[in-house]
C-alpha positions in Angstrom: 106.0 82.1 98.5 108.4 82.5 101.9 107.3 85.7 102.6 103.5 86.2 100.9 100.9 83.6 100.2 100.4 82.7 96.7 100.2 85.5 94.2 97.6 85.6 91.4 98.6 87.4 88.1 96.0 90.1 88.6 97.8 90.8 91.8 100.9 91.1 90.3 99.7 93.7 87.8 98.3 95.2 90.3 101.4 95.6 92.1 102.9 97.2 89.3 99.8 99.6 88.3 100.4 100.9 92.0 104.0 101.1 91.3 103.6 102.9 87.8 100.7 105.3 89.8 103.0 106.6 92.6 106.0 107.1 90.5 103.6 109.0 88.0 101.8 111.0 90.0 105.1 112.3 91.9 106.2 113.3 88.1 102.9 115.5 87.9 103.4 117.4 91.2 107.4 117.8 90.4 106.7 119.3 87.6 103.1 121.2 88.3 102.6 123.8 91.0 99.0 123.6 90.5 99.4 119.5 90.5 101.0 119.8 94.2 98.4 122.7 95.1 95.2 120.2 94.0 96.5 117.0 95.4 98.2 118.2 98.6 95.5 121.2 99.4 92.6 121.2 98.1 91.9 117.2 98.0 92.7 116.6 101.8 90.3 119.4 102.5 87.5 118.2 99.8 87.9 114.4 101.1 88.1 115.0 104.9 84.2 115.3 104.8 84.0 111.8 103.0 86.4 110.2 105.8 84.3 111.6 108.5 81.6 109.9 107.2 83.5 106.3 107.3 82.5 103.6 109.5 85.2 101.5 108.6 87.2 99.8 111.1 90.1 99.2 108.9 90.7 103.4 109.6 92.4 103.2 113.2 94.1 106.2 114.9 97.5 105.4 112.9 95.6 106.2 109.6 94.6 109.8 110.7 97.9 110.5 112.1 99.8 109.5 109.0 97.4 110.8 105.8 98.1 114.1 107.6 101.7 114.1 108.9 102.4 113.1 105.1 100.3 115.8 104.0 102.4 118.3 106.2 105.7 117.0 104.9 104.2 117.5 101.0 103.4 121.1 102.0 106.5 122.1 104.1 108.3 120.5 101.4 106.3 122.6 98.5 107.4 126.1 100.4 111.3 125.2 99.9 110.4 124.2 96.7 108.6 126.8 95.4 109.6 130.1 97.6 112.8 131.5 99.1 111.6 131.4 102.7 113.8 129.0 104.2 116.5 131.3 102.7 115.5 134.0 104.6 114.3 132.1 107.8 117.1 129.4 108.1 115.2 127.4 111.0 112.5 126.6 108.9 114.9 123.3 107.2 114.7 122.1 111.2 111.3 121.1 109.9 112.1 118.8 107.2 113.8 116.2 109.7 111.1 117.0 112.1 108.6 115.7 110.1 110.3 112.5 108.6 111.6 112.1 112.7 107.7 112.5 113.7 107.1 109.9 110.8 109.2 107.2 111.9 108.4 107.8 115.9 104.3 107.3 115.0 105.7 103.7 112.9 107.7 102.9 116.1 104.9 103.7 118.9 102.8 101.5 116.7 105.3 98.6 116.7 105.8 98.9 120.5 101.8 98.5 120.5 101.9 95.2 118.5 104.5 93.9 120.5 103.4 94.8 124.4 99.7 94.3 123.7 100.3 91.1 121.9 98.1 91.7 119.2 97.0 88.1 117.6 94.0 87.7 115.6 91.6 90.2 113.6 92.3 93.5 115.2 91.5 96.8 113.1 90.4 94.8 110.1 93.6 93.2 109.6 95.0 89.6 111.3 98.0 90.0 112.9 100.8 88.1 114.7 103.3 89.9 117.5 106.6 88.9 119.0 110.1 90.0 119.3 110.4 91.1 115.9 108.3 93.9 116.8 111.1 95.4 119.4 113.9 94.8 117.3 111.9 96.7 114.2 111.2 99.5 117.0 114.6 100.1 118.0 115.9 100.1 114.4 113.5 102.9 113.8 114.6 104.9 116.9 118.2 104.6 115.0 116.9 105.3 112.1 115.7 108.9 113.7 118.8 109.7 115.5 120.7 109.1 112.3 118.7 111.9 110.5 121.9 114.0 109.4 122.7 117.3 107.0 119.4 119.0 107.0 121.0 122.7 107.0 122.7 121.6 103.1 119.0 120.8 101.9 118.0 123.4 99.1 115.1 123.8 96.4 116.2 123.6 92.8 115.3 126.6 90.2 114.8 124.3 86.7 111.3 123.0 85.3 111.2 120.5 88.0 111.3 122.2 91.1 112.4 120.1 93.5 113.7 120.0 97.3 117.2 118.1 97.5 118.8 116.8 100.3 122.3 116.1 99.7 123.7 114.6 102.7 121.0 112.1 102.7 122.9 109.1 102.0 121.6 106.1 100.2 122.7 104.0 102.7 120.3 105.7 104.7 117.6 105.5 102.2 118.0 101.5 101.7 117.6 101.4 105.5 115.2 103.4 105.9 113.6 101.3 103.3 113.9 98.0 104.9 112.8 99.3 108.2 109.7 100.4 106.9 108.4 97.3 104.6 109.3 95.6 108.3 107.3 97.9 110.3 104.5 97.3 107.3 104.5 93.4 107.4 104.1 93.3 111.3 101.6 96.2 112.1 99.6 96.5 108.2 99.9 93.0 107.0 96.7 93.3 105.0 98.5 95.2 102.7 101.9 95.1 103.0 102.3 93.7 99.4 101.4 97.4 98.0 101.9 99.6 101.1 105.4 97.6 102.3 107.2 97.1 99.0 105.7 99.3 96.0 105.7 102.2 98.3 109.3 102.2 99.0 110.5 101.3 95.9 108.3 104.3 94.4 110.4 106.9 95.9 113.6 105.3 95.7 113.5 104.8 91.4 113.5 108.3 90.8 116.2 109.5 93.7 118.7 106.8 92.0 117.9 107.4 88.0 116.8 110.6 87.2 116.1 113.2 90.3 119.2 112.7 92.6 119.1 113.7 96.2 115.0 113.9 96.0 113.7 110.9 98.2 112.7 113.1 101.2 110.3 114.8 99.0 109.6 111.8 96.7 108.6 109.9 99.7 106.4 112.4 101.3 104.8 113.0 97.8 104.0 108.9 97.4 102.9 108.4 101.2 100.7 111.2 100.8 98.9 109.6 97.6 99.1 106.3 99.2 97.1 107.4 102.4 94.9 109.4 100.0 93.6 106.4 98.4 93.5 104.3 101.8 91.2 106.6 103.8 88.7 107.2 100.6 88.6 103.6 99.7 89.8 101.0 102.8 88.4 98.4 101.6 90.4 98.1 98.4 93.3 96.2 99.6 91.9 95.0 102.8 91.1 91.1 103.8 88.2 89.8 101.1 89.6 92.5 98.3 90.3 90.5 95.0 93.5 92.5 95.1 94.6 91.6 98.9 97.7 89.7 99.0 98.0 88.3 102.2 101.7 87.9 104.2 102.6 84.2 105.1 102.2 84.8 108.8 105.4 83.0 109.1 107.2 84.5 112.6 110.9 83.6 110.6 109.7 85.8 108.0 109.2 88.8 110.4 112.1 87.7 112.3 114.9 88.0 109.2 112.6 91.4 108.2 113.5 92.9 111.6 116.8 91.7 112.3 117.9 92.8 108.9 116.7 96.0 109.2 117.9 96.9 112.6 121.5 95.1 111.3 121.5 97.9 108.5 120.7 100.8 111.1 123.8 99.4 113.3 126.1 99.7 110.5 125.0 102.9 109.6 125.4 103.7 112.7 128.9 103.1 113.1 130.0 104.6 109.9 128.1 107.4 110.4 129.6 108.4 114.3 133.0 107.2 112.5 132.5 110.0 110.0 131.6 112.5 112.7 134.4 112.0 115.4 137.4 110.8 112.8 136.9 113.3 110.3 135.0 116.1 112.7 132.1 116.6 110.1 128.7 118.4 111.8 125.6 116.1 111.6 123.4 118.9 111.2 125.7 121.2 108.2 125.2 118.5 105.3 128.8 118.0 105.4 128.9 114.1 106.7 129.1 112.3 103.4 130.8 114.6 101.3 133.3 113.1 99.1 131.5 109.8 98.8 129.5 108.1 96.5 126.5 108.7 99.4 126.6 112.2 99.1 123.3 113.3 96.8 124.3 116.9 95.7 125.3 117.7 92.2 129.1 117.2 93.1 131.5 115.7 95.7 132.8 118.2 97.8 136.4 117.0 99.5 
């Protein structure tokens, strides 16, 4: 294959198992307050003691930062899902884009580290190649951070599924982010890009597209938390040498295609978003940039 080496049947099956597990666990925590508390609060405290005993070279600084930042996002969103705190303290909603921006900048820094230091060969237990694509995708990440909008319109639902909904987070943004993140993982965590790149990015989009409109941000934090809890506890499960490892092709052309696609999508999104903000005088913070369009993820479109 162009992007990956040969993918045996057991790896294809495992990919669907990972996808189904991520979606299933997300539905569990959407439906259960105690499920959320157990997975996002109790398990990380207990597992931290396990992680501290690990001497795996597969766990870099990035993994430690990523697991706790993903969990922080899930916990911040739980407050919106289960309490009225954000209604009484409007500043709290700013934490939602803040945690997203922090996660993006973490990845952009890692991308620049790989490019500037010229990662080649085995590093942190994975085989790397680096190149100009690292800089283009880092730039796409910075654009993704700057294009975050509409957080004032975030709200929590009160039905059986206690969701945090972000109506003004457009589907175009979500797709552009997914392509950027896949490109990032492909270049900066190539050892498990088949799973943590592709499956992990598709999992939160599926519910947001088909049965839980406007929930992508919470789904993303949930599924990333599940994934990082697993990776931190079993770092070798998908690593080089594992039965379930799928290696990227290490074809520079593949890296370039992903990075340039990511960058191009963000440039188009930036132009479109700036047009709506300037031409239509929309406030990028208030949740009104995409109202009246198919991109709006709220229950109704407002002109």
